[in-house]
N, C-alpha and C positions, 0 to 999 in steps of 0.2 A: 818122628820126634825122638830126640835122644833122651837118655835117662837124665842127663844133666839138665836139659831143658824142662823136663817134666818136674823135677825137683824145684827148679828155680820158679816156675809158674806157681806150683803148689804153695811153696813157702811165702812167695810174695802175696798171693791171694789171702792166705791166713794172716799175714802181717798187716794187711790193709783192713780186713774185715773182723778180725778178732785179736786186736793188739793187746788186750788186757786179760787174755785167757788165763785162768788159774784153777786150782783144785776147788771143787764144790764142797769138800769136807770142811766143817767149821772147827777151828782149833785156835788156841792162844799161844801154844809153845810146842817144842819138839815132842815132848812126852805125850801131849794130847793128840798130835798128829799121828804119832806111832800107834797109839791105841786105836784111833779112828781107822787107820789104814788096815790094821789087823782085822778089825770088825767088818771092814768093807769087802773082804774077800767073798765073792759070790753073793753079794748083798748090795742093795742100792745105797748111794750116798744119802739119799733122802731119809731112808730108814735109819741109817747110822746117825744122822744129825738129830733125829728125834730121840735117839737113845742116849747119846753121850752127855747131855746137860746134867741129868741126875747122876750119871756115873762119875763125872768129873767133880761134882759137888761132894759126893761121898768119898772119892779117892782122888784128891787134887794132885797127887804126885806118886811116883813109883814107890816111895817109902810106905805110904798108906796101902797101896794096891798089893804090895808084897806080903802084907800081913793078913790079907783077906783069905777067908776060907772059901772052898768051892760053893757050898750052900749059901754063903753070904753074898757072893758076887753074882752067881747065876741069875737071880731074879732081875738084875739090872740089865741083862743082855738077852733075856730069853726070847725076845721078839726078833732077834737077829738070826740069820741062817747059821746052822751048825753051832748052837750056843754051848754045847757040852765041850767040844774041842776048843772053842775060843775062850771059854772060861779058864780052862787049864793053861792055854797059851798065854793069856794075859797075866795070870799069877806067876807062871814060870818066867815070863819076860821081865816082870817087875823085880823078881828076886835076882835075876842075873844082872839087871841094871844096878841094883844096890850092891851086889857082891863083887862084880867084876869091873863095873864102870863108874863107881862112886855116885850112883844115882843120876848120871848124865846120859843122854842118848848119844851114842857114838855116831860119827858122821862119815864113816867109810863103809862101803858095801861089805867088805871082808869082815868087819866087826859086827855089823848089823845082822848078817845072816847067821850069826851064832845064837841069836836070841830066839827062843821058842815062838813059833808062829810067824817068823819073818823069813821069807824066801827072797830070791833075787829081785822079783818084781817090787815087793814092798820096800826093800832096801834102796832100789833105784828111785822110787817115789820120794822117800824121806830125804835122800841126799840131793835130789834135783829141786825139790820144793824148798827145803830149809836152807840149803847152801848153794843152790843154782849150779850144782855140778853137772857136767855134760853126760848124764846118765839117762837112758831111755827105758822107761817101764813099759813093757809090752803086755797089755791085757788083751781080752778078747776084742775090744773095740779097736785098739791100735793094730792088732794083727789083721783084722778084717779090712779096715780102711786102707792100710798100707798096701795090702795085696790087691784090693779092687782098683785103686788108683793106678797101681803099677810102680809104686815106690819100692816094693820088694818083689823078688822074682824067685819062685820055687822055694820059698822059705817054709820049711816043714815044721819048724818049732819056733816058739817065742824068742829063744836065744839067737836063732839064725836071723829072724826078722830084726831083732835088736842090733845085731852086728851090721846088717846091711844099712839100716837107717842111720846109725852113728857114722858109718863110713861116708855117707852122702850128704848129711846135714852139717852145715857149718857149726863148729864147736859151740860158739856163743849162742846158738839158737836151739840147741838140743833140748834144754830144760823147758823151753816154751813150746817147742814142737810136740813134746809129749802131751801137753794139755790140748793143743790144737787137734791132734788126731783123736784123742779120747772123746772130746766134746763133739767133734764132727760125727763120730760113730754113735754117740749117745742120742743125738738129736736129728741128724740128717741122714747119714749113711748107716741106717739101722739094719739089723740083720735080715729082717723080712720087709719086703716092699720099701727099699730105700727111696728117699725123697729126691730123686734125681731131677725132678722138674724145678726145684728151687735151689739146686746145688750149683755154685759158681765154678766148680772144678770139672764140669762136663767137658770142656775143650781138651783136657789132658787125661781124663779118666778112662782107663782101659775097659772097665766094667761097662760104663755107659756106652762107649763106642761099639762094644761087642754085643751087648744085650738089649739096649734101649734105643739107640739111635736108628738102627735098621727098621724097627717097628714104627717109629714116628715119621719116617720118611716115606712110608707106604701110602 
């Protein structure tokens, strides 16, 4: 099977079985999504969604968040992983939004990565979700799933995986493929004991063909 055939099968399968895939973070506007994505680093979306309602009620926009003190904000996110760093990042992010971007969330990767707490992955999420830009955020799920299926080859870093995926996925599908791969990794192609028995990508998955199929044929 060629790489082109593997991509075609994978994308067609996702398009048929997960046509409405989207982020599981709950948000109402770009500011809320930015806050939620910053909080979600090394933390589950479920935990973030439990945390943000009270946070957004107290700080409905970057103007209010920029005025928050560390000790005032920290209790709202203390249940999130790395709350000390994220408290500082949120306050710094809000201040830069007010001072440099007139209180609006910028929608270019180059501008977003200037904000405290925002790296390339977060910037790619914001631009692809809000503006459907053809940017691929490679988190641990995307990195693992793409390698197992065989969509990426010898990609040693998230950036290398990102470049390979963008090269091979049609531009208009990249923002959707981001969610397909993340959700597949979250619920099916999990890190330990992947659920290959219920995965529809078995016919093209290199991991399945190498590690699982030989055992089931014995």
